[in-house]
N, C-alpha and C positions, 0 to 999 in steps of 0.2 A: 504494500500500500504506500503510495506517495503522500507524505504528510505535510501539512503546512506547519508553521512554527508552533502554534498552540497544540495541534494534534500530536506533534512529535514530543512536546513537553509532557503531555498527559500520558502518553503511551510508553514512557521510559520504564525500564525494568527495575523499579525501586520498590522498597518496602514501606510500610506505614499506612496511614489513612489518606486517601485521595478522593476528593470530590471534583468531578468534571461537570460543570454547568454548560450544557450543550444546547445552544439555540436551535430553533427550527431549521432543518435542512443542513446542519453543520457536520453531519457524519458521525453521530455519537456511537452507533453500533459498530461501525468500522473501527473507531478508536478503541472500543472495548476489545475487539478481536485482535487488533494490533498489540494492545497491552498484553493480552494473553500469550500471543506468539513471542513477544520479547521476554516475558517472564520465563518461558520454557527454554528458549534458545540461549539465554544468558545464565541458565542454571540457578535461577532464584528459587524455583519450586518445580517439582516434577508434575507432569500432566495429571496424574492420579490424585494429587492433593489440591487441585483447583476445583472450586465450586462456583458455578455461575447461576444466579437466580434472577427470574423475571416474573411477570405477572399474568401472562397469557400463554396458552399452549402454542399458539401460532408463533409468537415471538421466540419462545424457547426452541421450537423446531427450526426456525430460521437461523438462530444463533448456532445451534448444533451443526447444521448443514454448512454454514459458512466457515466454522472452525475447522471442520474436516477438510473442506476445500482448500483452506489456506495453510493448514498445519500438516495435512496428510494423516497417516495412521495414528500419530501421537494424539490427534484431536479426539479420537474415539475413546480415549481414557479419561477425558474431562467430563465431570458430572455437570450437566446443564439441565435445568428444569424450572418449573414454576414453584412458588412458595407452597402451593397446595400439594403438588406431587412430591416435593421433598419432605414435607411434613408427613404425608401418608407413608412414605418409605421409612421414616423414623418409627412410626407407630407399628408398622408390620414387623420391622426388624426387632424392635424391643419386645413385642409379644412372643416372637419366635425364639428369642434368646433367653427365655426364663429358665432358671435352674431345673434340671431333670426331676428334682424332688417335688416341684410344684406342678399342679395340673396345667396343661396347655390352655391358653385362652384363644377363642376364635377371633380372627381379625375382622373388625367391623366392615360391612359393605358401605359403599358410598352412594348417597342419594343426590342425584344431580338437581339442578335448579328446577327443571320441569317436574321431577318427582316430588321435590319439596313443596312446590306450589300445589300439586295435586293433593298431597296429604293434608296440608293446612286448609285448603278449600273445603275438604270433607269435614274437618273439625269445625270450620266456620258455619257450614250449613246446619249443624246441630244447634247452633245458638243464633240463628239468623234473626229471629224475632226480637232479640235483645240488643241488636247492633244498630237499630234506628236507620236501617237502609244504607249504611256505609258499604261501598263495594269491596269485594274481596281483595283487590290489589292494594287498597288503602289500609285495610286491616293487616295485610302481610307487611306493609311498610312500617306500620306502627309497632308490630311485633318484633321486627328486625332490630330496632334500636340502633341502626347504623348511623342515622342522622338524628342527633338530639332534638327533642321536641321543645318548642317554646313553652314557657311557664303558663301562658294564657291558654294554649292548646291543651296542656295537661289538665288544667283546672276545668276547662269546659268538658273534657272527656269524663272527668270525675263527677261533675255535676249531673251528667246524663246517665251515669252508671255504666258507661261503656268501658272505662279504664279497667274495671274489675273483670269484665267479660273477656277483654283482650288478654289480660294476664292469665286468666283461667285457660284460654285456648293455648297460650304459649306454654303453660305448664303441661297441658295434655300432649302437646307436640313433643316436648322433651321426654315425657314418659313413653310415648310411642317409639321414639328413637331408641331409648334404653331397652325396652321390651323386645325390639326387633334387631338389636345390635347393629344400628345404622348410624353413620355420621353424615351430616351435610357438610358443604364446603366450609361453612363458618366454624365448624368444630375442629377441623384438621389442625390448623395452626395452633389453636388453643390447647388441644390435647398433646401435640408434639412439644409445646413449650412447657407444659406440666411435667412431662417425662424428663426433659432436660433439667428442669428446676429441681425435681425431687431425687434424681439419681446422679450424684456427683461423678461416679465412676463412668457411667455411660456418657455423660456430658463431656468428660475428659477424652473419651474414645472418639467422639464425634469431632472434637476440636483437633485432635491429632490426625484424623483422617482428612479434614478439610482445612488446610493451613492457610490458604489464600482464597478470599471470598470476593467475588465481583457481582455487582447488582446493576441491572439495566432498568431504565424507567424509574429511577429512585424517587421521583416526585409523587409516585403513586403509593408510597409506603404508608401503611396504617399503623396504629399503635400495636396491634398484634404482630404485624410483620416486623416492626422494629424490635419488639421484645424478643422475637425469635432470633433476629440477627445478633443481638447482644449476647444471647445464650450460646450461639455458635462460636462467637469470637472470644479469644482469651481476654482477661481483664487488662493484662499488660502487653504492650507492643502488638496490637492487632494489625493484621494485614488485610485492608479493605479498600476496594476500588469501586466507586459508585458513579454512574452517569445518569443525568436527567436534566429536566428543564422545568423550573418552577412556573414559568410562563405557560406551560402546558399541563398543569395539574388540574384534571377535570373529573376526578372520581371521588369527590367529597361524599357523595351518596353511598359509596362503599367504604366510607370512613378513612379515606386517604387524607393525610395531614401534610399540607405544604410546609409546615413549620420545620419538619425534619431536614429538608434540603436548604431552606432559607437560614435556619439557625444551626447549621452543622457544627459550628464551634462550641455550641452549648453542650453537645452530646459526645464529642470526641476531643481529645487533647491535641492541639496544634495540627489540625488537618491541612494538607496541601489543597488549595482551591485553584482550579484552572478553568478559564472560560473559553469555549469555542465560539467564535464570533463571525466566521465566514460562512455565509449561507450559499450553498451550491445548488439550490433548487430554484429560487424565485428571482425574477427580475428586480432591479433596484427600486422601482416604484412600489411594488408589492411589499418588499421588505421594509421600506420606509413607512408606508401607511400602517402596516401591522405593528411596527415598533412604536409609532406615536400613539396608537390606540392602547396597547397594553401598558404603556407608561402611566396611564391614569390609575392603575392599581397601586395601592400603598404597600401591600404585603408581597414583595418581590425582590429579587436580586437586581442589581444594576448592570446592564450591559447594552451595547449598541451593535447590532448586527450590520454587516456590510454584505452586499451581493457580489458574488464572483461572476455572475452572468452579465453584469452591467445594465444599462438602461434598455427600454423597449417594452416594458410591461404596460398593459392596457387595463384601466380600472373604470368600469361603467356602472353608475348607480341609477336605478330606474324606479320611479314611483308609479305604481298602478292604482287604479280606482278601487278595485276589489279583487277577489280571488279568481273570478272569471277572466279578468284582464291579465292577471298574473300568469294564469295558465297559457293564455295566448302569447304572452311575452316569452315564457319558457320555450314554447313551441317554435317561436320565431328565431330565438337564439340557437336552438338545436338544429334548425334547418339551415342555418348559415355558418355553423361551426363544423370543424372536421371531427375526427375521432379523438379519443383521450379527453373526454369531458365528463364532469361529475355534477350532479344536482344534489346539494346538501340542504338539510333542514333540521330543525331543533327536535321534533318529535316524530315518532313512527306514523302517527295518524296523518300528518301532513304528506309524508311520502306515499302512503297508500292512496290518498286522494289524488295526488299528482299523477302517479303511475297509472291508476285506473282511468282517469279522464284523458290522459295523453294517449293511452292505448286505444280507447274508444274512438277518439278523434282521428287517430292516424291509421289504425289497422282494422278497426272494428272488432278487435279481440280484447281479452282482459289485460294482456300484457303490452309492453311497448318496447320489447327487446330489439325489434327491427327498425326503430326510429333513428336518424342523424348519426349512423355508425355505432350504435349500441352504447348510449350513455350509461354511466353508473349512477344509481340512486341510493343514498345512504344518509343516516343521521350524522350530525357533526361528531358525536362520540365515535361512531364507527369509522370515520375518516382518519382518525389519528394514525399516524405512521405512513399514510398513503400520499401520493402526489399525482397531479393531473396537469395537462397543458392548460386547460381552461376549467374554471369552477363557477357554478351558479349557486349563490346562497339565496334560497327562497324564503318567503314568509317573514321577513324582518319586520317585527311588530312588537310594540311594548307589552302586549299580553302573551307573547310567545317567547321572544328572546330580547332582553333577559327574562327568564322565568321568574315571575314575582314571588314564587315560593322557595327560590334557591338563593344562595349567597351571591351577591352582585359581583364580587371579584372573581368567583369561580365561573359565573356566566360570561364574564369578560374574557377569561382565559379560554373558555370553550369557543367563543366567537373568534378569538385569535387563532386557535387551531384551524378553524374553518378557513380563515383568510390565508393562512400560510400553506394550504394544500395546493395553491395555484402556482404554476411556473410562469405562464405568459399572460393569461387573461383572467380577470376577475369581474363577475357580474353580481351586483348587489340589488336584490329586488325587495322593495318595501311597500307596506300599506301605510298611508298617512292617516292621522287621526281626523275626526270630524272638524276640529278647529284648524286643520291644515298644518299642524305641527308635525315635523318629521319624528320618526321613532328615535329613542335615546341613542342607540348605538350608531345610527347614521349621523346624528348630530355630532357625536364624539369623533367620528372619522373625519368630519369636515370636508367631505367630497361634494362636488357639484352634482345635483340630482336632476335627471331628465325625466320627462314623461314618456310613456310607451309610444305615443304617437310621434313624439320628437325622435325617438330611436329609429322608427321605421322610415322616417323621412331623411 
């Protein structure tokens, strides 16, 4: 890998704790892989003692494939996986390693998210009359406790008698898992941490096995993730390399805490902090626009990205009268653009509506895969890590983005992720309010807004 100055600095074969704050499009995963290669080639640590953790199966598979491609057979000895898969491995190994004098314990099976929802929904149906018409997804969210509830919401639930019902359902769900020897994803990291906390000899064995720890997408770290990391690492002289971007921390609803990456110095003694600031994805105009936008956040690291691609980016903001005209606008753009284009939106229901109506208008079918060279349709969350020549951000409206029920700074980070998916062209589609005022995020972007009729002419 040919490295720029910051990438070369970050990927040096050194020990200790290093945080790499990698802006959008700056090659953070490549930097992590180069770091791994250097550690092995310079004899710092053998492949079998390296552990790489990330947050999604897709990302873990990609890292594993790229490591083998760049390091050859040695790469196959490196342990790489998700926090969940690593935790499940600890649980299985620990249960299998019980002394012969003790009876064997069955390894719990894993309940995926779909199965979890099915079980909880069945429990909800038993108490439906006491829940005052609250839909099942809302009940599941309240049960999960991943996003702390405001005091006013808690009081209102208590006044209606709903809080007690929800707690009863939660306890029934926990009992069901125990009786059926089942863990859901939320249990895995907690149970693995309990094992490492309670068994000092096993904790020592895990630390000796995994002497150098690397973490991708560190901005997505939750309190449970961080507790597990601290248990894997020795108290003195830990070897830890983490890469991430606090500007792209968008999983607060999964209990991710941006404070870990912003306040790294609070959690580790004298960490080395390196910033990757050369964006190899987007044109200068898109990099500058997104940088000015995210600078409005208070809880963030300071960095200014520069584009390696130079000028030539096109940013077009379009105001439509209603959703019907927005659909016509999307259709017009797709008809005039080439391939490699994505339509992004805040919520799944927006996407389903857009895809259904585009498909009906264009092909008379339910889908729209045959429209403008096969555009991609996805939520802003799903677009993380991807890039496209052109990007349409649809449905910019104050009742949708920012979501009034979510943290404003996280909503701003989510919108920043959407902006930075575009390499060459960026289309911003908004609905104005009745008083003619532009949506908040378009005002913050400060771009000139055109009407759809003006675009066509």
